[in-house]
C-alpha positions as CSV (number, residue, x, y, z in Angstrom):
1,M,0.0,0.0,0.0
2,T,1.3,3.5,-0.8
3,A,0.1,7.0,-0.1
4,A,0.4,10.0,-2.4
5,F,1.0,13.5,-1.2
6,T,2.5,16.8,-2.5
7,V,5.7,18.2,-1.2
8,R,7.0,21.6,-2.1
9,V,10.8,22.0,-2.5
10,K,13.0,24.8,-3.9
11,D,13.4,24.8,-7.7
12,E,17.1,24.1,-7.2
13,T,16.4,21.0,-5.1
14,A,13.9,19.7,-7.7
15,N,16.4,20.2,-10.5
16,K,19.1,18.3,-8.5
17,L,16.6,15.5,-7.9
18,D,15.8,15.4,-11.6
19,Q,19.4,15.2,-12.5
20,L,20.0,12.4,-10.0
21,A,17.0,10.5,-11.2
22,E,18.2,10.8,-14.8
23,K,21.7,9.6,-13.9
24,L,20.3,6.6,-12.0
25,D,17.6,5.9,-14.6
26,R,14.8,6.3,-12.0
27,S,11.8,8.6,-11.7
28,R,11.6,11.7,-9.6
29,S,8.9,10.0,-7.6
30,Y,11.1,7.0,-6.9
31,M,14.0,9.1,-5.8
32,A,11.9,11.3,-3.5
33,A,10.3,8.2,-2.0
34,E,13.7,6.6,-1.3
35,A,14.9,9.9,0.3
36,I,11.9,10.2,2.5
37,E,12.1,6.5,3.6
38,A,15.8,6.9,4.4
39,F,15.1,10.1,6.4
40,V,12.3,8.5,8.4
41,E,14.4,5.4,9.2
42,Q,17.3,7.6,10.4
43,Q,15.1,9.8,12.5
44,E,13.4,6.8,14.1
45,W,16.8,5.3,14.9
46,Q,18.1,8.6,16.4
47,L,15.0,9.2,18.5
48,T,15.1,5.6,19.8
49,E,18.7,6.0,20.8
50,I,18.1,9.3,22.5
51,E,15.1,7.9,24.4
52,A,17.2,4.9,25.5
53,R,20.1,7.2,26.7
54,L,17.7,9.4,28.6
55,A,16.2,6.4,30.3
56,E,19.7,5.4,31.4
57,A,20.3,8.8,32.7
58,D,17.0,8.7,34.6
59,R,18.2,5.5,36.2
60,G,21.5,7.2,37.2
61,E,23.6,5.1,34.9
62,F,26.5,7.5,34.2
63,A,30.1,7.0,33.4
64,S,32.4,7.4,36.4
65,D,35.0,10.1,36.6
66,E,37.6,7.3,36.2
67,D,35.9,6.0,33.0
68,V,35.8,9.4,31.5
69,A,39.4,10.0,32.3
70,K,40.4,6.8,30.6
71,V,38.7,7.7,27.4
72,V,40.0,11.2,27.4
73,G,43.5,9.9,28.2
74,K,43.3,7.5,25.3
75,Y,42.6,10.3,22.8
76,L,45.1,12.7,24.3
77,R,47.9,10.0,23.9
78,S,46.8,9.5,20.3
79,V,47.0,13.2,19.5
80,R,50.4,13.5,21.2
81,Q,51.8,10.6,19.2
82,S,50.8,12.1,15.9
């Protein structure tokens, strides 16, 4: 099942989409649908991760000062060696 709706974009964006569609031998509609699906998946993933990390914080699950110092030290050593 699919749903149809209208989206307004800048002329420049529509032109770029048309160029990509032509290069990939796809329709403008196909390219727009792929872009929207990818955006929705990325946003869902990001929000799920944010909610999970907030739940951890609410439970008081934080890195200790020692844990943070180890990570920072690792990167400082890496920078100094370069």
